[in-house]
N, C-alpha and C positions, 0 to 999 in steps of 0.2 A: 760304608763310606757313601753309598747312594742314599741310604736312609738318613744318615747325618746330614747329607746335603739338602734333602726334602725338609727336614725339621729346621734347619737353619734358615731356608727360604721361607717357610711358613712363618716362623717366628719374626724374620725381619719384615715381612709383608704385614703381619698382623700388628707389630708394634709401631711401624712407621705409619701405616693407614690409621691405626687407633690414635696415634699423637695428632695427626691433622684433624681428625674428627673431634677429638677431645679439647684441643686448644682453639682451633678456628671456630668450628661449629657450636661446641658446648660452651667455651667461654666467651669466644668473641661474638658468636651469634646472639648468645644471651644478653651480653653487655649492649649490643645494638638494639636489641628488643626492649629493653627497659630504658633506653634513651641516652646511653653512653656512646662513646666513640672510642675506637681501638687506636691507640697511638703508637704502639710498639709491639713487635712480635719476635720472639727468640726461640728457634727451634734447634735443639741438638740433633745431629745427623742420626746417632744411634741411642741417645738417651731421650731425657724429657724436653721440657720447654716451658715457656711462659708467655703471658701477654700483659701489656699495660693498656688501661683504658682511662678516659677522662669524662667527667659530667660537668656541664654548665652550672648545674646547681647541686648542692650536696645530696647524694643519693641516700635513699632509705636504707634501713638495715636488710629489709626484705629483698631489695633490689642487689645489694651486695652478696647476700646469701645465695639468691638465685644464680648470680654469675659464678660464685666459688663452686656451687654444686652442679653447674651446667654440664662441665666435662665428664663428671662421674655419671651423671643422669644419662647422657647420651651414649656412653659406653655400655651402660647396662642394659639401655632399650636395643641398642644394635645387637649386642651379644644375645639377649633373649629371643629377639626375632630370628637370628641365625639358627639358634637351637631349635626353636619351635615350628619353623617354616621349612627347613630342610629335612627331607625325610630320607631315611636310610634303608629302611626294610619295605619290601614290596608288600602290599596288603591287597587282598581281594584277588577275584579271578582275572582282573583285567591287567594286572601288574605286568605280565609277560616274563619270559625267561631268557636269560642269556647263556653263554657257554656254560657247560656242565651243570645245567639246571639253575645257575645262579641267577636271582632277580636281576632284571636289568638296572634298576635304581639302588641296588646294593653295591655301592662302588666306594673305593677308599677315599675318593675325592670328596664325596658327600660327607662322610665320617669326619675328615679333616675340617670340613667347614663347620661342622657342629661342634667339633673340639675347639675350634677358633672362638665360636659363640660362648661356650662355657669358659675359655680362658679370659675373654672380655669382661664377663660377669665376675669371675673371680678377682680380676685385677680391680675392677670398679669397687666392689664390695669390700675387698681388702683395704683399699686406699681411704674409703670412707669410714671403715671402722677403726684403723689405726690412726688415721688423721684426726678424727674426733676425739679420740682418747688422748693421744700425745700432743694435739694441737700443732701439726705441722702440714706444709702443702695445702692443699683445697680444704683441708679440715681445720685451719686456724680459726676463722671466724665461727664455724659451727661449734667448735670447743668452747668458746666463750659464751655463745648464744645459749647453749644447751646447760651450761653449768654442770651440777652433779648428775643431771639426766643424761649426760654423755656416756655414762657408764653402762647402763642397760641398753642404750641405742647402739653402742659398739659392740657390745655381746651379741645383740640380736643380728647385727649385720654380719659379724664374725661367723655366726651359725650358717648364715646363707652362704658365705664364702666356703666353708667346709663342705656343705651340701653340693654346691656347684662343683667343687674339686672332685668329689666322690663321683658325681655324675659323669663329668668330662673324662675322668680316668676309665671309668667302666665303659664309655662309649667308644675311645680311641685306642688305649693300650694294647688291647688285644689284636685289632686289626694291624696296627703298626708292626707289632712283633710277628704277626703272620705273614708279612712280607719277607721274612727271613727263613732260609731253608733249614738251619740248624743253629743251635745255641741261641735260642730266640730271647730269653731273658738277658743273657749277658750282652748279646749283640744290641738289644734295645737301650740297655743301660750305657753302653759305651757310645752309641749313636747320640743320645740325649745329653750325655756329659760334653761330648764335642761340640755339639750345636749350641746348647745352653752357654758352655763356657766361652766359645767364641763371641756369641752375641753379647753376653756380660762384660767380657773382656774389652770389647769395642766401646761399649757405653761407658764403663769405668775410666777407660783411658781418655776419652773425649772430655769427660767432665774434668779430670785432673788437668789436661792439657789446656783447656779453655780458662779455667779458674773464674768462671762466672760468679760474681758476688751475689747478684740478685737470686740466682738459682740456689746458692748456698743458703741465703737468708730465708728463702721460702721454705726450704726443705728442712731447716732446724726446728726441733721440737720446742714447744712452749717452755720446758724445763730449762733449756739452753738460754732462751731469751731472759728468763727470770734470773738465772746467774749472772748474766751480763749486766741486767739492770741494777741489782743489788750490789755487784761489785763496783759498778760506776758510782753509786750512792756512798758506798764505803770510801772509796778513794777520794771523793770530793769532801766528805766529812773529816777524814784525816788531814787532808791538806789544810782546810779551814781551821783546824784546832792545831796545827803545828805539828802533826804527825809526819812520820817519814814513810813514803810509799814506794818501796823498791820492789825488784822482781821476786825476792824471797817471800816478803810479807804479803805480795798480791797472789802468789801461787798458794800460800797457806790459806788465806782467806777464800780464794776460789774453791779449794778443796772442802773448806767447811760449808760453804754456800752449796756445792754439789751434793753433799750428803743431806743438807736441809731440804732440798728440792727434788730429792730422789723420787722417781716415779716408777709405779709397777710396770714390769716389762711386758705389757700387753702384747706388743708386736711379736715378741719372741714366743710367746705362749701360743699365740694365734698361729705362728708359723708352724710350730710343732704339731698343732691340731690339723693344719691343712695338709702337712706332710703325711701324717696318719691317714687322713681322708684320701689322699692320693694312692697311698699303699694298699687301703682296703678296696678302692675302686679298681685298681690295677689287679688285684688278686681276684675279684669277681670277674673282671674281663679275660683273664687268663683261664678261668674255668670253662669256658665255652669258646676257645680260641679256635680258628680255622684260618685256611690259607687266603691271602690276599695278594694281588699282583701290583708291584711298584713298577709301572711301566714307565717309559721315556717320556711319553706325552705329558703325563701328571708331572714329572720332574721339570719338564720345560716350562708348563704353565706356572708352577710354584715359583721358579727361579725368574720367570718373567714378571710376575706380580711383585716379587721382592725388589727387582731391580727398578720397576717403574715407581715403587712406593719410595724407596730410597732416593732416587733422583728428584722426585717431587718434593720430598722434604728438603734436600739440598738446595733445589732451585728456589723455593719460597723463602729459605733462610738467607740466601744471597740476596734475593730481590728486596726483602724487608730490612735488611741492615743499614 
């Protein structure tokens, strides 16, 4: 339960601070930098968010593309810096030694920070790859700008996602399991399921309760928008030519259009590849597992960071409504 609490706190802190950086700095900051003005901000307390912006004159495609990619870019940069700059293993004779000969800078907290860095890059590249392929979220404009080139671009980004997932799992899974005295694999799985399930449950419940139409439209893939457009054109044509548009015919036509606009399930394929990368990285991490201490101070720090991050998101959301 202590490990589950730690994982939940780290997940909340990462996702909430990541949301603030993604939306306010990535999208909002880029919009201001290219001459726009942020007019509306919507942040979910446990899920995602969106911003609206306005330009005095019609913006260029490059400016709009920079804004849409700003959130992903800042996430990838922040995650890369955390991974590269936070050292876990002592190197050289000056490193010093702590209790039981363990290097002073070889701590679970540092490994968690590196794991957070890897998670940020995984999320950023995943969002980029699937958004570009399916045309949803921040990848809507990129989907159209790239055209057929979106396929190799998405595959390349997906490969980076898998590599970062492997590296992150290799770095953090073993140390997390090492905090348990017995049944390490089962205990880690249970803790991860509890923490991840609660975090996901909070996000899904909030999205359903709020019923945010704008968020739903943003996250809809291009395939769904194509079906809606063609269905509207079909209904208009039928009415103009004396046809009957009832629920049964509409459902039948929608089913036909969904088959016509069927898209390759790239997100599901990438999800499977990422899962495999995580398993391989975890297996590599378990091959040289050793004991780590999950002390109360680390748990308090993680919980404090999570509380501050959640309160900050709630406060900004309330103020900007």
